[in-house]
Residue frames relative to the residue before (quaternion, step in Angstrom):
aa qw qx qy qz dx dy dz
M 1.0000 0.0000 0.0000 0.0000 0.00 0.00 0.00
C 0.2184 -0.8159 0.5290 0.0825 3.55 -0.74 1.08
Q 0.8093 0.1381 -0.0750 0.5660 3.58 1.09 -0.53
I 0.6440 -0.5428 0.3880 0.3742 3.51 -1.27 0.50
I 0.3639 -0.6880 0.5836 0.2317 3.54 -1.07 0.83
T 0.2643 -0.8063 0.5145 0.1237 3.57 -0.53 1.18
T 0.6355 -0.5326 0.3943 0.3963 3.55 -1.26 0.39
S 0.6239 0.5342 -0.3546 0.4468 3.59 1.03 -0.62
E 0.6357 0.5146 -0.3273 0.4731 3.59 1.10 -0.60
L 0.6944 0.4946 -0.2610 0.4529 3.56 1.16 -0.62
Q 0.4924 0.7173 -0.4045 0.2818 3.59 1.18 -0.50
H 0.7798 0.3580 -0.1832 0.4798 3.57 0.91 -0.85
R 0.4754 0.6532 -0.4434 0.3882 3.58 1.27 0.23
T 0.4762 -0.6442 0.5117 0.3105 3.56 -1.16 0.62
D 0.6651 -0.4789 0.3752 0.4331 3.56 -1.28 0.25
H 0.6382 0.5275 -0.3206 0.4601 3.57 0.99 -0.82
E 0.6577 0.5029 -0.3057 0.4702 3.59 0.95 -0.83
L 0.6374 0.5225 -0.3260 0.4631 3.58 1.01 -0.79
S 0.6523 0.5126 -0.3123 0.4629 3.59 0.96 -0.85
A 0.6607 0.4989 -0.3021 0.4726 3.56 0.95 -0.87
L 0.6536 0.5078 -0.3050 0.4712 3.57 0.98 -0.84
F 0.6183 0.5406 -0.3388 0.4590 3.58 1.03 -0.77
R 0.6573 0.5006 -0.3062 0.4728 3.59 0.94 -0.87
Q 0.6574 0.5228 -0.3085 0.4464 3.57 0.91 -0.92
V 0.6936 0.4606 -0.2779 0.4790 3.58 0.84 -0.96
S 0.6015 0.5549 -0.3526 0.4537 3.60 1.08 -0.68
Q 0.6505 0.5047 -0.3086 0.4764 3.57 0.99 -0.82
E 0.6325 0.5198 -0.3265 0.4723 3.57 1.01 -0.77
L 0.6247 0.5435 -0.3325 0.4514 3.56 1.03 -0.78
T 0.6850 0.4867 -0.2978 0.4530 3.59 0.88 -0.88
R 0.6882 0.4662 -0.2819 0.4791 3.59 1.15 -0.50
S 0.5916 0.5959 -0.3623 0.4045 3.58 1.25 -0.22
E 0.5222 -0.6242 0.4901 0.3123 3.53 -1.27 0.50
P 0.5561 -0.6035 0.4487 0.3539 3.59 -1.01 0.77
G 0.8266 0.2263 -0.1857 0.4807 3.55 -0.96 0.93
S 0.5315 0.6499 -0.4057 0.3614 3.59 1.26 -0.09
E 0.6391 -0.5120 0.4142 0.3973 3.54 -1.31 0.37
K 0.6195 0.5523 -0.3360 0.4453 3.58 1.02 -0.81
R 0.6566 0.5020 -0.3086 0.4708 3.59 1.00 -0.83
R 0.6602 0.5010 -0.3167 0.4613 3.61 0.88 -0.86
T 0.6387 0.5197 -0.3201 0.4686 3.58 1.02 -0.79
A 0.6584 0.5014 -0.3063 0.4704 3.59 0.92 -0.89
Q 0.6550 0.5144 -0.3167 0.4539 3.59 0.92 -0.86
A 0.6653 0.4901 -0.3061 0.4728 3.59 0.92 -0.85
S 0.6505 0.5108 -0.3150 0.4655 3.57 0.99 -0.81
L 0.6442 0.5165 -0.3214 0.4636 3.59 0.98 -0.83
E 0.6292 0.5276 -0.3322 0.4640 3.56 1.01 -0.76
N 0.6636 0.4953 -0.3026 0.4720 3.60 0.95 -0.84
I 0.6427 0.5057 -0.3248 0.4751 3.59 0.98 -0.81
S 0.6556 0.5177 -0.3099 0.4540 3.59 0.91 -0.91
R 0.6575 0.5097 -0.3094 0.4606 3.58 0.93 -0.86
T 0.6473 0.5146 -0.3180 0.4637 3.57 0.97 -0.83
M 0.6637 0.4952 -0.3045 0.4706 3.58 0.93 -0.88
A 0.6578 0.5071 -0.3090 0.4634 3.61 0.96 -0.85
A 0.6368 0.5291 -0.3285 0.4546 3.58 0.98 -0.81
R 0.6571 0.4988 -0.3165 0.4683 3.58 0.96 -0.78
R 0.6398 0.5180 -0.3315 0.4608 3.58 0.97 -0.81
S 0.6732 0.4985 -0.3074 0.4515 3.59 0.92 -0.84
L 0.6323 0.5240 -0.3355 0.4616 3.59 1.10 -0.59
R 0.6590 0.5071 -0.3040 0.4649 3.58 1.12 -0.63
F 0.6612 0.5099 -0.3043 0.4585 3.58 1.11 -0.68
K 0.0365 0.7727 -0.6318 0.0492 3.52 -0.77 1.05
P 0.4241 -0.7088 0.4989 0.2624 3.59 -0.65 1.06
P 0.6230 -0.5402 0.3990 0.4010 3.59 -1.14 0.56
G 0.7876 0.3244 -0.2498 0.4605 3.53 -1.02 0.84
C 0.6176 0.5496 -0.3584 0.4338 3.59 1.24 0.01
């Protein structure tokens, strides 16, 4: 991975695609050197993927009575 995966790039991905991408980027993170550009890119991408997944979960959750 050469560049950060942005939230706008993730908007149209399915939940399954997001999960697969999260696993792939996580593996890249574990193979990267501490402090490297590759590691920072993977960390930023993982944060964006996590936020997108969390936002979708929160949209699905509706408290009783709503």
